[in-house]
C-alpha positions in Angstrom: 68.2 44.1 39.1 71.3 42.2 40.1 74.3 44.0 41.3 77.4 43.5 38.6 79.6 41.2 40.0 82.8 43.6 39.8 80.6 46.3 41.9 79.2 43.5 44.4 82.6 42.0 45.2 83.6 45.7 46.3 80.7 46.5 48.3 80.9 43.2 50.0 84.4 44.0 51.0 83.2 47.5 52.4 80.4 45.8 54.4 82.6 43.3 55.9 85.3 45.7 56.9 82.5 48.1 58.3 81.0 45.4 60.3 84.4 44.5 61.7 84.8 47.9 62.6 81.4 48.0 64.1 82.1 45.2 66.0 85.4 46.7 67.4 83.8 49.6 68.4 81.3 47.7 70.5 83.8 45.7 72.4 85.6 49.3 72.9 82.5 50.7 74.1 82.5 53.2 71.5 79.0 53.9 70.3 80.2 57.1 68.0 82.2 55.0 66.0 79.7 52.3 65.8 77.0 54.9 64.6 79.4 56.4 62.2 80.3 53.1 60.6 76.8 52.0 60.2 75.6 55.2 59.0 78.2 54.6 56.0 77.0 51.1 55.5 73.3 50.9 56.2 72.0 51.6 52.3 74.7 49.2 50.8 72.6 46.0 51.2 69.9 47.8 49.0 72.4 48.4 46.4 73.4 45.0 46.3 69.8 43.6 46.1 68.3 46.3 43.9 71.5 47.5 41.5 70.8 51.0 40.3 73.8 53.2 39.0 72.2 56.3 40.6 72.5 54.5 44.0 76.2 53.8 43.7 76.6 57.3 42.6 74.9 58.5 45.8 77.0 55.9 47.9 80.3 57.5 46.2 79.1 61.3 46.2 77.2 61.5 49.5 77.7 58.5 52.0 81.3 58.1 51.6 81.9 61.9 51.8 79.7 61.7 55.0 81.9 59.3 56.5 85.1 60.8 55.6 83.8 64.1 57.2 82.4 62.3 60.5 85.1 59.1 61.0 88.5 59.5 62.6 91.2 60.0 59.7 92.9 56.9 60.1 89.5 54.9 59.7 89.3 56.0 56.0 92.3 53.8 55.3 90.2 50.5 56.2 88.3 51.3 52.9 90.9 52.9 50.5 91.7 49.7 48.6 88.0 49.2 47.9 87.4 52.9 47.1 90.3 52.8 44.8 88.7 49.9 42.8 85.2 51.5 42.8 86.3 55.2 41.7 87.0 54.3 38.2 83.8 52.3 38.0 81.9 55.3 39.5 83.5 57.8 37.1 82.8 55.5 34.0 80.3 56.5 31.6 79.5 52.8 31.1 78.3 52.5 34.5 74.8 52.4 33.2 75.7 49.4 30.9 76.6 47.6 34.1 73.0 47.8 35.1 71.8 45.9 31.9 
């Protein structure tokens, strides 16, 4: 199933931001930062390729929270604009209809 355009645009922004943060961490020889960033992002390509509202909720409720727990406090700021756009979509009872 195709990912709804509005969700895909947000997820692609999260991926781009995260990949740039991984690159920066690599150049800074900060393996822990790279691992935390990669762990945050690794399931998002599957969400884009085979959209499922449950996968989006899992990202929101589990992977995003794990990132917030593990990342440096200032790191979350890089994703706030995307998360603020994603939050009402995840909270919406219309989310399953987006998958149609």
